[in-house]
C-alpha positions in Angstrom: 11.5 66.0 0.7 14.1 66.6 3.3 16.8 64.2 4.2 15.3 63.4 7.6 11.9 62.8 6.1 13.4 60.3 3.6 15.2 58.5 6.4 12.2 58.3 8.6 10.1 57.0 5.7 12.7 54.2 5.0 12.9 53.4 8.7 9.1 53.2 9.0 8.9 50.9 5.9 11.7 48.7 7.2 10.1 48.4 10.7 6.6 47.7 9.2 8.0 45.0 6.9 10.0 43.4 9.7 6.9 43.3 12.0 4.6 41.7 9.4 6.3 38.3 9.4 6.4 38.4 13.2 2.6 38.9 13.3 2.1 36.1 10.8 4.2 33.7 12.8 2.5 34.4 16.1 -1.0 34.0 14.5 0.0 30.5 13.2 1.4 29.1 16.4 -2.0 29.2 18.3 -3.7 26.6 16.0 -0.6 24.4 16.0 -0.6 24.3 19.9 -4.1 22.7 20.0 -3.2 19.5 18.1 0.0 19.2 20.2 -2.1 19.4 23.3 -4.6 16.9 22.0 -1.7 14.5 21.1 -0.2 14.8 24.5 -3.3 13.2 26.0 -3.0 10.1 23.8 0.5 8.7 24.3 -0.6 6.2 26.9 -3.4 5.0 24.7 -1.1 4.8 21.7 1.6 3.0 23.5 -0.9 0.4 24.9 -2.4 0.0 21.4 1.0 -0.7 19.9 1.8 -3.2 22.6 -1.5 -4.9 21.9 -0.9 -4.9 18.2 2.5 -6.5 18.5 1.2 -9.1 21.0 -1.6 -9.9 18.5 0.9 -10.2 15.6 3.1 -12.5 17.7 0.2 -14.7 18.5 -1.3 -14.8 15.0 1.7 -14.7 12.7 4.0 -17.8 12.7 7.8 -17.5 12.4 9.9 -14.4 12.4 7.3 -12.2 10.7 5.5 -12.1 14.1 8.5 -10.7 15.9 7.9 -7.1 17.0 10.8 -5.6 15.0 9.6 -7.4 11.9 6.0 -6.3 12.5 7.1 -2.7 13.0 9.5 -2.5 10.0 7.3 -4.6 7.7 4.1 -2.6 8.2 6.1 0.6 7.7 7.6 -0.8 4.4 4.2 -1.8 3.1 2.7 1.6 4.0 5.5 3.5 2.4 5.2 1.4 -0.8 1.4 2.2 -0.9 2.2 5.9 -0.7 4.8 5.5 -3.5 7.8 6.5 -1.2 10.1 3.8 -2.7 13.4 5.3 -1.5 12.4 5.3 2.1 10.7 1.9 1.7 13.9 0.4 0.4 15.9 1.8 3.2 13.5 0.3 5.7 13.5 -3.0 3.7 17.3 -3.2 4.2 16.8 -2.9 7.9 14.0 -5.5 7.7 16.3 -7.9 6.0 19.1 -7.2 8.4 16.9 -8.3 11.3 16.3 -11.6 9.6 12.7 -10.9 8.8 11.0 -12.9 5.9 10.8 -11.0 2.6 7.9 -13.0 1.2 5.7 -11.8 4.0 6.2 -8.2 2.8 5.2 -9.3 -0.7 2.0 -11.0 0.3 1.0 -8.2 2.7 1.5 -5.6 0.0 -0.5 -7.7 -2.4 -3.3 -7.9 0.1 -3.2 -4.1 0.6 -3.3 -3.5 -3.2 -6.2 -5.9 -3.7 -8.2 -4.1 -1.0 -7.0 -0.6 -1.9 -10.5 0.7 -2.7 -11.3 0.5 1.0 -8.5 2.9 2.0 -9.6 6.5 2.5 -6.7 8.8 1.3 -7.7 11.5 3.7 -7.5 9.2 6.8 -4.1 7.8 7.5 -5.6 5.5 10.1 -7.5 3.6 7.4 -4.2 2.8 5.6 -2.6 1.8 8.9 -5.6 -0.5 9.8 -5.5 -2.1 6.4 -1.8 -2.7 6.5 -2.1 -4.2 10.0 -4.9 -6.5 9.0 -3.0 -7.6 5.9 0.1 -8.2 8.0 -1.8 -10.5 10.3 -3.5 -12.4 7.5 -2.2 -11.6 4.0 -4.4 -14.2 2.4 -7.6 -12.7 3.6 -8.1 -10.8 0.4 -7.1 -13.9 -1.6 -9.7 -16.0 0.1 -12.4 -13.4 -0.5 -11.5 -13.1 -4.2 -11.2 -16.9 -4.5 -14.8 -17.3 -3.3 -16.1 -15.1 -6.1 -14.6 -17.1 -9.0 -15.9 -20.4 -7.5 -19.4 -19.0 -7.7 -18.7 -18.0 -11.3 -17.7 -21.6 -12.3 -21.0 -22.6 -13.9 -20.6 -19.8 -16.5 -17.1 -20.9 -17.2 -18.4 -24.5 -17.7 -20.8 -23.4 -20.4 -18.2 -23.5 -23.2 -17.1 -27.0 -22.1 -20.7 -28.1 -22.4 -20.8 -26.6 -25.9 -17.7 -28.6 -26.8 -19.4 -31.8 -25.6 -22.2 -31.0 -28.2 -19.8 -31.7 -31.1 -20.7 -34.5 -33.4 -19.9 -38.0 -32.2 -17.3 -38.7 -34.9 -15.4 -35.4 -34.4 -12.9 -34.9 -31.7 -13.1 -31.6 -29.8 -10.2 -29.2 -30.1 -7.7 -29.1 -27.2 -8.0 -26.2 -24.8 -5.6 -23.3 -25.5 -3.6 -24.0 -22.4 -2.7 -27.4 -23.6 -1.2 -26.3 -26.9 2.6 -26.6 -26.6 5.6 -26.2 -28.9 6.7 -23.2 -30.9 5.3 -24.5 -34.2 1.8 -24.7 -32.9 1.9 -21.4 -31.0 3.2 -19.5 -34.0 1.2 -21.4 -36.7 -1.0 -18.4 -37.5 1.9 -15.9 -37.8 3.4 -15.6 -41.2 7.2 -15.6 -41.4 9.8 -16.1 -44.1 10.7 -19.7 -43.0 7.1 -20.9 -43.2 6.7 -19.7 -46.8 
């Protein structure tokens, strides 16, 4: 091969390799433009929705947890904790505390989200946002729903108590396990050197 043929081959390969990423980049920008155009139609609706959510939180949540800055930061912290982004959640939690927002409301809201976690679709971020918002407004909603279930299960829990009532008249029934106190009674069944 001649010198000029080698140089023209190297130049052709260089130009072809330089154009390939350019073609790949221009092909990717067209689909990205569509969601941006779709999002630009929604800002007015999103802004109004946020204003409505903050007004609803102010109306339903008593105390500083209903303030817009507490609602915004608190819901963000709960969502980040659900997604296991603890570093960012703790940074937001510092801001939440700095605004004087109540920490126990974060705890009860996150507890509510965790208890209702099976209702969250991992592919739809709106399902998480809706769950966090509803738990922020009423963190005890999940607790009330789960408290109703054990109340219905009370007759089955009362069956052992009825069995204890069937003990002979002269015998005293043993105390429930929750009433046993003191280290000697709690460790009576465990062998140790001192008890031997």
